[in-house]
TIMISE-37519 format. One record per residue (C-alpha): x, y, z; residue in one letter; residue number from 1. Coordinates in nm, 2 decimals. Layout:
BEGIN
c1 c2 c3 aa i
X Y Z A NUM $
...
***
This chain:
BEGIN
c1 c2 c3 aa i
0.58 -0.50 5.80 M 1 $
0.81 -0.63 5.53 I 2 $
1.04 -0.32 5.43 P 3 $
1.07 -0.31 5.05 V 4 $
1.43 -0.36 4.94 Q 5 $
1.62 -0.22 4.64 G 6 $
1.47 0.12 4.61 F 7 $
1.64 0.32 4.88 E 8 $
1.66 0.68 4.79 G 9 $
1.44 0.63 4.47 A 10 $
1.10 0.76 4.39 V 11 $
0.84 0.49 4.36 V 12 $
0.48 0.56 4.23 A 13 $
0.19 0.37 4.38 V 14 $
-0.15 0.34 4.19 L 15 $
-0.45 0.25 4.40 G 16 $
-0.48 0.34 4.76 L 17 $
-0.69 0.04 4.91 G 18 $
-0.55 -0.18 5.17 R 19 $
-0.26 -0.32 4.97 S 20 $
-0.17 0.02 4.83 G 21 $
-0.14 0.18 5.16 L 22 $
0.05 -0.10 5.30 A 23 $
0.29 -0.08 4.99 T 24 $
0.34 0.29 5.07 A 25 $
0.44 0.23 5.42 R 26 $
0.67 -0.07 5.33 A 27 $
0.84 0.15 5.07 L 28 $
0.90 0.42 5.32 L 29 $
1.03 0.18 5.57 E 30 $
1.27 0.06 5.31 G 31 $
1.39 0.40 5.24 G 32 $
1.21 0.48 4.92 A 33 $
1.01 0.78 4.86 T 34 $
0.65 0.68 4.76 P 35 $
0.42 0.91 4.56 V 36 $
0.06 0.78 4.55 C 37 $
-0.25 0.84 4.35 W 38 $
-0.61 0.69 4.35 D 39 $
-0.89 0.82 4.13 D 40 $
-1.12 0.80 4.42 N 41 $
-1.11 1.13 4.62 P 42 $
-1.22 0.95 4.94 E 43 $
-0.92 0.70 4.91 A 44 $
-0.68 1.01 4.85 R 45 $
-0.82 1.18 5.16 D 46 $
-0.78 0.87 5.37 T 47 $
-0.42 0.83 5.24 A 48 $
-0.34 1.19 5.29 E 49 $
-0.46 1.18 5.65 A 50 $
-0.21 0.90 5.71 E 51 $
0.07 1.12 5.58 G 52 $
0.10 0.96 5.24 V 53 $
0.24 1.20 4.96 D 54 $
0.00 1.23 4.68 L 55 $
0.09 1.29 4.31 R 56 $
-0.15 1.31 4.03 D 57 $
0.01 1.04 3.81 L 58 $
-0.23 1.13 3.52 R 59 $
-0.05 1.46 3.46 R 60 $
0.22 1.51 3.20 Q 61 $
0.57 1.44 3.32 G 62 $
0.44 1.26 3.64 A 63 $
0.69 0.97 3.57 F 64 $
1.00 1.18 3.50 D 65 $
1.18 1.08 3.83 D 66 $
1.00 0.75 3.90 V 67 $
1.19 0.42 3.93 A 68 $
0.89 0.19 3.92 V 69 $
0.51 0.20 3.93 L 70 $
0.34 -0.03 4.19 V 71 $
-0.02 -0.09 4.10 T 72 $
-0.30 -0.26 4.29 S 73 $
-0.42 -0.58 4.13 P 74 $
-0.77 -0.48 4.04 G 75 $
-0.64 -0.22 3.80 I 76 $
-0.62 -0.34 3.44 P 77 $
-0.27 -0.32 3.28 H 78 $
-0.33 -0.49 2.94 L 79 $
-0.69 -0.63 2.88 Y 80 $
-0.95 -0.51 2.82 P 81 $
-0.74 -0.20 2.80 S 82 $
-0.46 -0.06 3.01 P 83 $
-0.55 0.20 3.28 N 84 $
-0.43 0.55 3.15 P 85 $
-0.18 0.57 3.44 V 86 $
-0.02 0.23 3.36 I 87 $
-0.02 0.33 2.99 R 88 $
0.17 0.64 3.07 A 89 $
0.42 0.46 3.29 A 90 $
0.49 0.21 3.02 L 91 $
0.53 0.49 2.76 E 92 $
0.78 0.65 2.98 A 93 $
0.98 0.32 3.01 G 94 $
0.89 0.29 3.37 V 95 $
0.86 -0.08 3.49 P 96 $
0.52 -0.18 3.65 V 97 $
0.51 -0.43 3.94 D 98 $
0.26 -0.50 4.22 N 99 $
0.30 -0.57 4.60 D 100 $
0.34 -0.95 4.54 I 101 $
0.65 -0.88 4.33 G 102 $
0.79 -0.65 4.59 L 103 $
0.72 -0.91 4.86 F 104 $
0.91 -1.19 4.70 F 105 $
1.20 -0.96 4.61 A 106 $
1.23 -0.82 4.97 S 107 $
1.15 -1.11 5.19 L 108 $
1.48 -1.30 5.19 P 109 $
1.66 -0.98 5.29 A 110 $
1.52 -1.01 5.65 Q 111 $
1.82 -1.17 5.82 G 112 $
1.73 -1.52 5.73 W 113 $
2.09 -1.63 5.75 D 114 $
2.08 -1.59 6.13 M 115 $
1.79 -1.85 6.16 L 116 $
1.83 -2.22 6.22 D 117 $
1.55 -2.30 5.99 Q 118 $
1.46 -2.04 5.72 P 119 $
1.10 -1.96 5.67 P 120 $
0.89 -2.10 5.38 K 121 $
0.65 -1.94 5.15 V 122 $
0.35 -2.14 5.03 V 123 $
0.15 -1.97 4.75 A 124 $
-0.19 -2.10 4.63 V 125 $
-0.36 -2.01 4.31 T 126 $
-0.64 -2.15 4.10 G 127 $
-1.00 -2.08 4.02 S 128 $
-1.18 -2.24 4.33 N 129 $
-1.08 -2.35 4.66 G 130 $
-0.78 -2.11 4.71 K 131 $
-0.91 -1.94 5.03 S 132 $
-1.02 -2.27 5.19 T 133 $
-0.68 -2.44 5.10 T 134 $
-0.49 -2.14 5.26 V 135 $
-0.71 -2.16 5.57 A 136 $
-0.68 -2.53 5.61 L 137 $
-0.30 -2.52 5.58 L 138 $
-0.28 -2.23 5.82 H 139 $
-0.50 -2.41 6.07 N 140 $
-0.30 -2.73 6.04 I 141 $
0.03 -2.54 6.11 L 142 $
-0.13 -2.35 6.40 D 143 $
-0.26 -2.68 6.55 A 144 $
0.10 -2.82 6.57 V 145 $
0.24 -2.49 6.70 G 146 $
0.42 -2.39 6.38 R 147 $
0.44 -2.01 6.31 D 148 $
0.21 -1.93 6.02 S 149 $
0.06 -1.61 5.87 Q 150 $
-0.21 -1.58 5.59 M 151 $
-0.17 -1.30 5.34 A 152 $
-0.23 -1.20 4.99 G 153 $
-0.59 -1.22 4.88 N 154 $
-0.68 -1.33 5.23 I 155 $
-0.59 -1.20 5.57 G 156 $
-0.33 -0.92 5.55 R 157 $
-0.15 -0.76 5.26 G 158 $
0.17 -0.94 5.19 V 159 $
0.38 -0.63 5.29 L 160 $
0.19 -0.57 5.60 D 161 $
0.27 -0.89 5.77 I 162 $
0.54 -0.95 6.04 D 163 $
0.87 -1.07 5.91 P 164 $
0.85 -1.46 5.96 P 165 $
1.07 -1.61 6.23 G 166 $
1.26 -1.93 6.26 N 167 $
1.08 -2.22 6.06 A 168 $
0.79 -1.97 6.00 G 169 $
0.55 -2.02 5.72 V 170 $
0.37 -1.76 5.51 V 171 $
0.07 -1.89 5.33 V 172 $
-0.04 -1.68 5.04 L 173 $
-0.36 -1.68 4.83 E 174 $
-0.29 -1.54 4.50 L 175 $
-0.54 -1.45 4.23 S 176 $
-0.47 -1.43 3.87 S 177 $
-0.47 -1.05 3.89 Y 178 $
-0.18 -1.09 4.14 Q 179 $
0.03 -1.35 3.96 T 180 $
0.00 -1.20 3.61 E 181 $
0.21 -0.88 3.68 L 182 $
0.44 -0.96 3.98 A 183 $
0.79 -0.93 3.86 R 184 $
0.91 -1.18 4.12 A 185 $
0.73 -1.51 4.21 L 186 $
0.95 -1.74 4.40 T 187 $
0.75 -1.94 4.65 P 188 $
0.91 -2.26 4.81 D 189 $
0.59 -2.44 4.75 V 190 $
0.33 -2.36 4.48 A 191 $
-0.03 -2.50 4.46 I 192 $
-0.26 -2.51 4.17 F 193 $
-0.61 -2.61 4.27 T 194 $
-0.82 -2.62 3.96 N 195 $
-0.92 -2.41 3.65 L 196 $
-1.27 -2.30 3.54 S 197 $
-1.36 -2.00 3.32 P 198 $
-1.34 -1.67 3.51 D 199 $
-1.21 -1.31 3.46 H 200 $
-1.20 -1.39 3.08 L 201 $
-1.23 -1.02 2.98 D 202 $
-0.93 -0.92 3.20 R 203 $
-0.72 -1.20 3.05 H 204 $
-0.85 -1.20 2.69 A 205 $
-0.98 -1.56 2.71 G 206 $
-0.93 -1.89 2.90 L 207 $
-0.57 -1.92 2.76 G 208 $
-0.47 -1.59 2.90 G 209 $
-0.62 -1.67 3.24 Y 210 $
-0.43 -2.01 3.26 F 211 $
-0.12 -1.83 3.15 A 212 $
-0.15 -1.58 3.44 A 213 $
-0.20 -1.88 3.69 K 214 $
0.10 -2.06 3.52 R 215 $
0.34 -1.77 3.60 R 216 $
0.35 -1.88 3.97 L 217 $
0.52 -2.20 3.86 F 218 $
0.72 -2.09 3.56 A 219 $
0.88 -1.76 3.68 E 220 $
1.08 -1.88 3.98 G 221 $
1.04 -2.25 3.98 G 222 $
0.92 -2.37 4.33 P 223 $
1.10 -2.64 4.51 D 224 $
0.77 -2.83 4.51 R 225 $
0.46 -2.80 4.30 A 226 $
0.13 -2.94 4.41 I 227 $
-0.10 -2.95 4.12 I 228 $
-0.47 -3.05 4.08 G 229 $
-0.49 -3.26 3.77 V 230 $
-0.87 -3.31 3.73 D 231 $
-0.87 -3.06 3.44 E 232 $
-0.66 -3.06 3.13 D 233 $
-0.48 -2.75 3.23 E 234 $
-0.35 -2.90 3.55 G 235 $
-0.25 -3.22 3.38 Q 236 $
-0.07 -3.00 3.13 F 237 $
0.10 -2.79 3.40 L 238 $
0.22 -3.10 3.60 A 239 $
0.36 -3.25 3.28 G 240 $
0.56 -2.93 3.22 Q 241 $
0.70 -2.91 3.58 M 242 $
0.80 -3.28 3.58 S 243 $
1.14 -3.41 3.45 Q 244 $
1.02 -3.77 3.47 A 245 $
0.72 -3.98 3.58 A 246 $
0.92 -4.04 3.90 S 247 $
0.99 -3.67 3.96 D 248 $
0.86 -3.62 4.32 D 249 $
0.90 -3.24 4.31 R 250 $
0.56 -3.24 4.16 V 251 $
0.27 -3.38 4.37 I 252 $
-0.04 -3.46 4.17 R 253 $
-0.38 -3.42 4.34 V 254 $
-0.72 -3.55 4.24 S 255 $
-1.07 -3.63 4.36 T 256 $
-1.18 -3.78 4.05 K 257 $
-0.98 -4.09 4.02 R 258 $
-0.70 -4.30 4.18 K 259 $
-0.37 -4.17 4.08 L 260 $
-0.11 -4.43 3.98 T 261 $
0.26 -4.41 3.88 G 262 $
0.61 -4.39 4.04 P 263 $
0.58 -4.02 4.15 G 264 $
0.41 -3.85 4.45 W 265 $
0.02 -3.87 4.43 Q 266 $
-0.25 -3.76 4.68 I 267 $
-0.61 -3.83 4.59 F 268 $
-0.95 -3.86 4.77 A 269 $
-1.20 -4.13 4.68 R 270 $
-1.52 -4.22 4.86 K 271 $
-1.42 -4.00 5.15 G 272 $
-1.07 -4.13 5.20 F 273 $
-0.76 -3.94 5.13 L 274 $
-0.46 -4.15 5.02 S 275 $
-0.10 -4.07 4.97 E 276 $
0.11 -4.27 4.73 Y 277 $
0.49 -4.26 4.67 R 278 $
0.68 -4.46 4.43 K 279 $
0.37 -4.67 4.36 G 280 $
0.31 -4.76 4.71 R 281 $
0.05 -4.62 4.97 Q 282 $
0.21 -4.45 5.27 V 283 $
-0.09 -4.29 5.43 A 284 $
-0.46 -4.29 5.44 S 285 $
-0.71 -4.06 5.62 I 286 $
-1.08 -4.09 5.67 D 287 $
-1.23 -3.75 5.58 L 288 $
-1.60 -3.87 5.62 R 289 $
-1.63 -3.80 5.99 Q 290 $
-1.44 -3.46 5.98 M 291 $
-1.73 -3.20 6.02 M 292 $
-1.51 -2.92 5.89 G 293 $
-1.46 -3.08 5.55 L 294 $
-1.80 -3.16 5.39 P 295 $
-1.83 -3.24 5.02 G 296 $
-1.59 -3.34 4.74 E 297 $
-1.47 -2.99 4.68 H 298 $
-1.34 -2.97 5.03 N 299 $
-1.18 -3.30 4.99 H 300 $
-0.97 -3.15 4.71 Q 301 $
-0.87 -2.87 4.93 N 302 $
-0.79 -3.11 5.21 A 303 $
-0.56 -3.30 4.96 C 304 $
-0.38 -2.98 4.85 A 305 $
-0.34 -2.87 5.22 A 306 $
-0.23 -3.21 5.33 Y 307 $
0.04 -3.22 5.05 A 308 $
0.18 -2.89 5.16 A 309 $
0.18 -2.99 5.53 A 310 $
0.38 -3.30 5.41 R 311 $
0.64 -3.10 5.21 V 312 $
0.67 -2.88 5.53 L 313 $
0.77 -3.19 5.73 G 314 $
0.46 -3.29 5.90 L 315 $
0.38 -3.66 5.96 A 316 $
0.05 -3.80 5.82 P 317 $
-0.10 -3.87 6.16 R 318 $
-0.01 -3.52 6.29 V 319 $
-0.19 -3.37 5.99 I 320 $
-0.50 -3.61 6.04 E 321 $
-0.53 -3.50 6.41 A 322 $
-0.51 -3.13 6.30 A 323 $
-0.77 -3.18 6.03 L 324 $
-0.99 -3.35 6.28 G 325 $
-0.99 -3.05 6.51 Q 326 $
-1.12 -2.81 6.24 L 327 $
-1.47 -2.66 6.26 S 328 $
-1.69 -2.60 5.96 G 329 $
-1.58 -2.23 5.95 A 330 $
-1.22 -2.33 5.87 A 331 $
-1.34 -2.50 5.54 A 332 $
-1.59 -2.24 5.43 S 333 $
-1.36 -1.95 5.33 Q 334 $
-1.51 -1.75 5.03 P 335 $
-1.31 -1.75 4.71 D 336 $
-1.17 -1.39 4.75 R 337 $
-1.05 -1.38 4.38 G 338 $
-1.39 -1.42 4.22 R 339 $
-1.49 -1.08 4.08 G 340 $
-1.20 -0.94 4.29 C 341 $
-1.42 -0.76 4.53 R 342 $
-1.18 -0.81 4.81 H 343 $
-1.05 -0.50 4.96 S 344 $
-0.69 -0.58 4.88 L 345 $
-0.77 -0.58 4.51 C 346 $
-0.93 -0.23 4.52 Q 347 $
***
């Protein structure tokens, strides 16, 4: 568990008591806060109450009089198509609204990292398609080389439910637009944007709002490295915004549509071969065609993104190639948890 920091002695409201909501209540309590929780679903309330969670009807008048912040589950609308009545009441009372992702990023660095030889890293993956697979691929690569790694967010466990990462540990997050659009803190070490296609448009009032929600992962905290799929206009635009110059290797461009050229850091897949270029020169090549766990062009894009993140984390190309070669088909067939937000963490 990651104890929530910054709210010791404060009352914190939690809206939504699915897996993420219950994990948030526990983490708040562990950090010294007093969580008061609500869910419109009576069964969810009964489950939470049986676990010892304090309930408060956040719909009633004056429910937010003593509340420091409202933490809401990602599937609950806060703006479009219209705010949930509880969220509207919190905003009218001047109470800030956050989610578990924001609490995670605000609380994680307080876990004694100054005592570690190598501080942990957080890799966060967003985009329309391929998020789950990219997260699973990177997690499996790290696991294959003996690197401590945990998956969380919209895949695996809730972000506040994971174990505090140890020396050189890596937390790999899958983040949907529902999660990135509201988090008040977004500070991953490495951020990945896979691609963009129309989705959740009613929730974001159009494609521009959807892209803006994804873009927050890069704009709010400024990751040390940004890995960006540039096969759509939005990715190309985002890469341009994050770069200071064409040679800026803090941005790694990824493609499966064309060979990427230029003085920066490029990773692309063509005709089944993954190539890495830096400063205009090829530094590595991997044959993906015989890797049974990576069939099809869409998985080649996921492999490029996971490869890029592994390189940022210090792994050598041949080490990554060997790890990819060990994958089964199941490792590359993760469902996109964010589509439709039917995942239990979003409930």
